[in-house]
N, C-alpha and C positions, 0 to 999 in steps of 0.2 A: 062348615067353617071355611072361610075363604083362605086361599093360599097367600103367604107373604109375597109381596111384589118386589121384583128386582128390575131395575132399569139398566139396559145394556146399551152403552153409548158408542157410536162409531162416527167417523166423518162421512160426508156424502160420497156416493159411489165414485171411485177413481180407479184407474188402471195401475194398481199397486198391490204388492204382496200383503201389506198390513190390512187393507180393506178386505181382500179375499179371505184372509185368516179369520177376521171378525165375522164376516158373512157366514162362513161355514160353521164357526163355533156357535153363533147364535142359533142357527138351524138345529144344531145338535142339542143344545140345552133348553130350547124353547118348549120341548115336549116333556119337561120335568113334571113329575106328579107331585112334587113337594113345594115348588116355587112357581109363581107366575112370572115369567121372564118377558119383559116388554122391550122392544127395540126402538131406539130413537136415533136419528141422524142429527147431530147438533154441530153448528159452526160458531157458537158463541155462548157465553154464560147466560144471556137472556133466554135463548132457546132452551137450554138445559133447565133453567129455573122454571120455565113454563111447563116442561114435561114433569118435573118433580111436583109442582103444584097440582097438576092434573092427576097423577097416578099415586102420589104419596108412597114412594117405594121405601122399603126398609134398608136398601142398599143400592148403590150405583156402581156398576162395573164399567170401566173405561177400556176400550180397545185402544190403548195408548201408545203413541210414538210421537216424539216432539215435532216431527216433520208433518204429521197429518192432523194433530190436534194442538197446534201451537198456542191456542188461546187458553189451554189448561195450564194453570200455574199454581204455586203454593197459595198465592193471594186469592185466586179464584176458588180453590177447594175450601179455603177458610171461609170465603164469602158465602158459601152454600149454607153455612150454619146461621146466617142472619138475614140473607137477602131473599130467599124464596118465600112466596106468599103463604104457603101452606103451613109454615112453622115446623115442618118435619126436619129432622137432622139425619139424613140417610148416611149410612156407613159408606165411605169412599174406598173403592177397591180398584187398583190399577193393574192391567195386564202388562208385564214387562216383555218387550220383544227382543231388544238387544241386551240380553241378560248375561252376566258373567258371575262366577262364584263370589268375587269381591263385591260386585254391586249388590248381590242378594244379601251378603253378610252385613253390609253397612247401611242398608235401607232403614229409614226411620219412619214412624207414623205420626201424623199431625196430632192425634189424640193420645198417642201411646209413647211419647218421647222418653218417658222414664224407664221403659223396658230395657233399653240398652245404655251402656255407659257413654260418657262424653267422648271418649277416644274413638267410638264407632260412628259418631255423627258426622259423616263426611258428605252426606247428600242432603238436599232439601227434603223436608217431610211433605212430599207431594200428596200422598194418599195415606189412609189409615192402615191398609193391608195391600199386599201385592201377590199376584199370581204369575208364575212363569211356566210356560209350556216347554219345560226343559227337564226331562227325567233324569239327567245326569247331576243335577244340583245336590249338594249336601244341605240339609235343612237345619242350619245353625241358628237362624234368625226366626223367632216366633211370629214375626209379622209377614213372613214370606211363605207362600204355599207353592207347590208345583204340581203339574199334571203331565201326562204323556202328550204326544202329538195327536191331533185329530186326523185319522185316515178316512178319506171319503169312501162312500159306498160305490162299488163297481161290480156289476154282476153279468156283464155281457160275455158271450162265448170267447174262449181264448183264441187268439190269432197268432200263428207262427209263420213269419215270412219265409219265403223260399230261399232268399239270400240273407246272410247275416246282416242285420240292420241295427246300427248303433244310434241311439237317439239322445237328445238333450234339449233343454229349453231354459229360458230365464230372461229377465230384463238385462239389457246389455250394459250393466254397471261394471266398473273396473274389476279386474282380477277374477272374472268368471271362468277363465281358462278354456274358452271355446277353441282357441288356436291350438292349445296343448292337446285337446281331444283329437283334432284332425291329425296332428303329428303322431299321436299314440296309435291311432287306428292304422295309419300307414306303416308304422313300425311292426305291427303284429299281423296284418292282413294283406293279402295280395288282391283279394276281391271282397268287397263289402259295400254297404250303403250307409251313409251318414245323413241323419235327418236332424236339423237344428231349427228351433223356433226362437226368434229374438224379437219380441214385440217392443214397441215404444213404451215409455213409462211416463206417467203424468208427473212423477217426481224425479227429475234428473235427466230425462231424455224424451221430452214431450214430442219433439218432431222426428224422433227416430234416427237422428244423425249418427249417434254412437253405435247403434245397432247396425246400420249400413256400413260403417267404417270397419267394425269387427268382422262382418260378413266378408268384406273385400279381402281382409287379411287372411281369413280362413281359405278363401279360394286361391290365394297366392301360394299357400303352403302345399296345396294338393298337387302331387305330381304323378301318382300312380293312375294309369288310365282305367283300370278296372275297379277303382273305388269311386263311387258316385256320391256327390255332395248336394243335398237339397236344403236350401235355407228359406224360411218364410218369416214374415214380420207381422202377420196379422195377430190381433189379440183374440185368443180363442175363448169360447164359452167354457164353462166347467166340463160339460159333456164332451166337447170337441177336444179339450186338453187331455182328458183321460183316454179318449179314443186314440189320440196321437201317441201317447205313451204305450198303450196296449199293443199298438201295431209294430213296435220295435222288438228285436230279440233281447236287447239289454239297454238299460238307460244309464248313462254315465255322466257324472258331475265332477269336474276337475277344478274347483275353485282354488285360487292361489292364496287367498287371504289367510294369514297366520295370526292376526291380531285378535284381541278379545272381542268376540262377536256372539250374537245369538244364533239359534239354529236355523238352518235353511228349510223353508217351507216347500221347496221344490221336491224334496225327498218324500214329503207327505203324500203328494199325488202319485209319485212313482211307486210307492208301496201299495197304493190302492189297486193297481192293475196286476200285481203279483208276478211281475217279470223281474229277472235278476237286476241288481243295481250294483254299480261299481263307483267308488268315490275316491277322491284324493284324501290326504291326511289333514285337510282343513278343519279347524275346530268347529265349524258350522255343521259338520257331519258326526260330531262326537257321540251322538245318541245311537248311531248304527255301527260305529266302529268297533263295538263290543261283540258284533256278530261273529260266530264261528261256524264253518270256516270263514276266514276274513273276506270282507268286501273292499278292503283297501288296495288301491293300485300300487302302493309301496310294498305290499306283501304278496300280491298275486297279479297275474296278467288279466286282461279283459277276457281272453279265451278261457282261463281257468275259472274265473268268477261266473262266466256264462255256463260253463259245464256244471258248476255246483248248483245252479238253479236258484229257486227262491227259498229253499228250505232254511238257510241261515237266518232269514228275516221273517219267517212265518209267525213265530210267537210274538214278535214285536208288533206286527200288523194286527194280530188278534187283540192284543192288550190295549190298542189305541183306537178302537172303533168308536162309533157314535154312542153306543150304550155305555162304554167305559168312561168316556169323557163326560157324559151327563152325570154319571155316578160320582166322578171326581169333583165336579162343581157343586153338586148337592152336599157331598162330604165336607168340602171347604166352607160353604155357606153355613152348614150346621155348626162347624167348629167356631166360626166367627160369631154367629148368633149366640152360641152358648156362652162365649166370653162376654159379649156386650150386654146380654140380658140377665146375667146372673147377679142378683142383688148383693151377694157376698163380695163379689169383685168390686162393685160400685161403692160399697160402704167401707172398704178397706182404705183408710186414709194414709196409713204408714207405708212408705216405699218398701220396706223389708217384707211386710205381710203381703203386699200386693204381688211382689216378685215371687214369694213362696207359693202363693195361690196359683200363679200362672205356670210355675214349674210343675205343679201337680196336674194342672189341666193339660199341659202340652208335653210333659215328661221329657224335657230337654236334657241332653247329656251335660254333666258337670265337669269342669276342667280338672278337678281333683280326682275324678272317678277313673283313675288310670289303669286299674287292673283289668277292666273290661274294654274300655274304649278311650280314645284320645281325640281332641278336637282337630288334630292334624289328619290329613288324608292318609290312607294306606300308602306306603312308599312304593315307588316303582319297582325296586328290587324285590319286595315281597310279593308283588303281583305277577312277576314272571313265572311262567309255568314250569313245573318239574313233573314229567310223566314217569310212570312206572317206578316210583320211589318205593323201596322195600321197608316195611315196618312189620314187626312181629308183636302182636298184642302181649301185654304183661301176663304173667302166670298168676292167676288169682288163687291164693291159698285156700284150702278146704275150710268151710265155715265162714268165709268172707263173702258178703253179698254186695249188691249194687246200691242198696239204700243204706247209707252209712254217713258217718262224720268224716269229712275230708281234712284230717289233722296231720300231724307230723308223720305218723305211721303211714298214712296214705301218700304223703309226699315221697317217702322212700319207695313205696310200692310202685308209684306212677312216674318215677324218675326217668325211665326210658321214654315214656310218652312225652314228658316235658322236654327232654333232650331232643326228641324228634321235631317238636314244634320250633325249637331254637334253630334247628337245621333248616327247616322249610321256610319259616317266616322270622328271621332273626331280628330285623329292625323293629317290627311291631312287638315281638316278645320282649325286646329290650326296654320298652316303655312301661311294662307292667310291674306291679309290686311282686317280687319273687315269691313271697309266702302264699300269694293268692293264685299263683300259676297252677296249683294242684287242681283247681276247678277245670281249667282248660285241658290239662293233661287227662283228667278223668273223663271228660266229655269226648275228647278226641279218641281215646282208646276205646271207650264204650260204644261210640258210634261205629268206629272202624271194625270192631270185632263182630258187630251184628249186621253190617252191610251185606255180607255174603248170604245171610238168611233171606234177603229180599233182593234177588238179582235184577228185577225189573221195577223195584219200588221207587217211589218218589221220596225225596229227603228235603226237609224244611228246617232252616235255622231261624229262630226268632231272637231278635236282638243281634243282628249279624255284623253291624258296623265294627270293624276291627276285632271281631271274634276270631281268635287265631285258630281255633279248632276248625271253623268253617273255611278260613283262608287256606289252611294246610290241606284239608280234604279236597278243595278245589284244585290246588296245585298238583295233587296226586292224580287228578283226572276224573274225580267224581263230580257229578252235576248236583249242585246244592241250590235250591231256591232260597231266597233271602227276604226277610221282613225286618225292617227297623225304621223307626220314625225319622232317623237321620237321613236315610236313603230313599224310603218310599212311604211305608204305612205303619201305623200301630197294628198290632195283631187283630184287635177288634174290628178295625177298618178293613184289613185284608180279608177277614172272614166274610164280610158283606160284599166284597168285590164280585161283579157279575161272573167273571171267569173262574173264580175260586171253587174248586170241587170239594165238597164235604166228603168225609169218610174215604179219603184217597191217599193219605201220606203214610208210608211205611215207617219212617223214622222222623220224629220232630225233636230237635234239641235246642236248648236255651241255657246259656251260661250266665248266672248271676244277674238275671233280669227281673224275675217275678217280684223280688222284694222292693223294686222301684215302682211297681205298678199300683196305682191307687185302688183299682178294682180288681183284686186278684181272683175273685169269683168268676167274673166274665173272662178273664185271661185263661184260667184253667179249663173253663167250659169250652172256649174256642179251640184249645189244643185237643181236647177230647173229641170235639165235633169234626176236626180235620183228620184225625187218625183213622186209618183203615182198620177194619176188624183184624185183630192180631198185631196191629202196629204198636210201636214202642215210642214213648216219650221220655227223654233224658234231660233232667233239669238240675241245676244247682242253685243254692240260695245262701244268703247270709243267715246265720243260725245262732240262737242263744236259748238254751233249754228253758230257763226260768224267766225269760223276758216278758214284760208286761207293757201295754201301750203307753203308760205314763213314764216308762223308763227311758234313759237317754238312748239315742241311736244316731248314726250319721245323717246329716241333712239330706243326702241323696236317697236315703231309704224311706219308703213308706212304713216299713215295719222290719223287725227281725223275726225269723220263724222259730217256732217252738216245736217240741215233740208232738203236742196236741194238734198243732196246725197240720203237720205232715201226716200224722197217724189217723186223725179223725176229721178235721174241718175240710181240708182240700178234697179228700176222697168222698166226702158227703155230697160234693157238687157234681161228681162224675161217677155215678153208680155203674156205668157201663165199662169202667176201667178198674184195674186192681194193681196193687204193688207186685213187682216181679219176684220179690223174695221177702223173707222175714227181716224187718229193719233193725238196725242197731244205731239208734240216734241218741244214746246216752252220752252226755258230754259235760260233766261237772266242772271241768277246767278248760274253757276255751283258750286257744293258743294264738289267735290272730289279733294284733293291735293295730287300729287304724287311727292315724293322726295323733297317736300318743294318748288318746283318751277314751277310745271305744274298744272294749275287749269282747270279742265274740269268735265264732268259728264259721265253717262252711259245711253244708250238708248236701247230699244228693237225694233226688226224688225221682225214681224211675218206675214208670207204670206201663202196663200193657192193656190195650183195649180188648175186651172179651170178643171171642169169635161169635 
């Protein structure tokens, strides 16, 4: 059976970052085993229609920026549905380069305008779906997908220059900060070498006049005689550029732009050579500003970042290699095809039913679902670190286990844990429904009391966006890996990620997530598959002992759990795991009321993987 064809559209070769991005991306995804990806360079609708007629693709991916594909417009993408001779109606997918959270949130699709409300339609519906190479985005819009950055392959032997060498490169567009870099090096060093490469750009500086002017300014700034400044203007090949970066002790980027911009592709190449990187606080570097120890020049000096080496960026570079990016695009195309080809979705004529179906397919957070997450970002106050915070786990009375109903009695028992969460993450906790906080208190306390049993173990939070237990543990200095469709992946997607190691996590926790998952069998199987032998999974769920599928439930829930679900059905999917203790899930009188019309309770489900 032949693979579905996907057309990858770029402009013709130019000296610009957008073209280089598209070239490398195509090289990465062209080796897909699931899709046949075909490249075409098109400078007009006629050329594109010719390629569509020739190849009959199921989808067209545009390496889009208005300056390089100015002929692509809403009118043209609409025209593809009636102008191409093949009669095919390929799905239109645009790569957004200058992406911001606001742009991603408000993007609409030509064939999917009904998915978002009128208040969100602030942009033209240029494509059906969008892909942003920005791992920092929150995925609030079901038409927008995101990936990591593609890090080129570089396997040459490491070069360490005898004199400290600070390098940087980029087209000489405004606010690149080359002059600031020269001043910064002089401030910190008495002897060093600065290497800058500023090629001309086909878009904005075709004759290289701006590059030469900035180079002259840099030379004027230099006053220390033992600091050498070398500036070149040649446009290097991919290999030459990587060799240039690899020959430096550290690569530094001091962009000054503070406006809403996309991410810098210069860092992608610098990551490839595994040399230390120092950056300004420009939003274009937001994807690596999360590194610890910090690589920001507002937090550290060039000398300190150089001393820290490449370790702070090691995991980032591994997660964004060619294999991972190919997996990301296959995952995105699979999701889009599932939606577009599902007869149930096509036959649903009523807006309410269609929206309900898409919520189940994409499991988007609901604005009313405030006890777990909120559509606002975590507040800056809550994200500030508090190390060495003291917490004493609650004293569990004899005969009280971990598999239980989280009722008023549990609220009293876990009050100190809930109070600790309010101390550590007060603004996020303030958003939650107070009666539901017993879940977060139980999870926080149970994870914390077991962490010492796994001194070198890995910990994973599933459904981590605004999970206050995860946030609090991170603030206390614990490293928690996080999975959430709002910030990265569904659990089932994460399970297939190339770098995900099965049987490796000592603790996995998830607060009130499983009841929103349409396929809880695959969900719990993935948790069991990720657990290391002897590892612990700590889950909570919405619970009603006598609930039946035809009974009322909150719209955000796929189901309410029953005693039979927790005692028999879920354990039947994971025979290599067992409950940690004798459960007490009897609850004839549930005490939680949601929206004034749904009466239920919460339950915990704690299992251990057999050795």
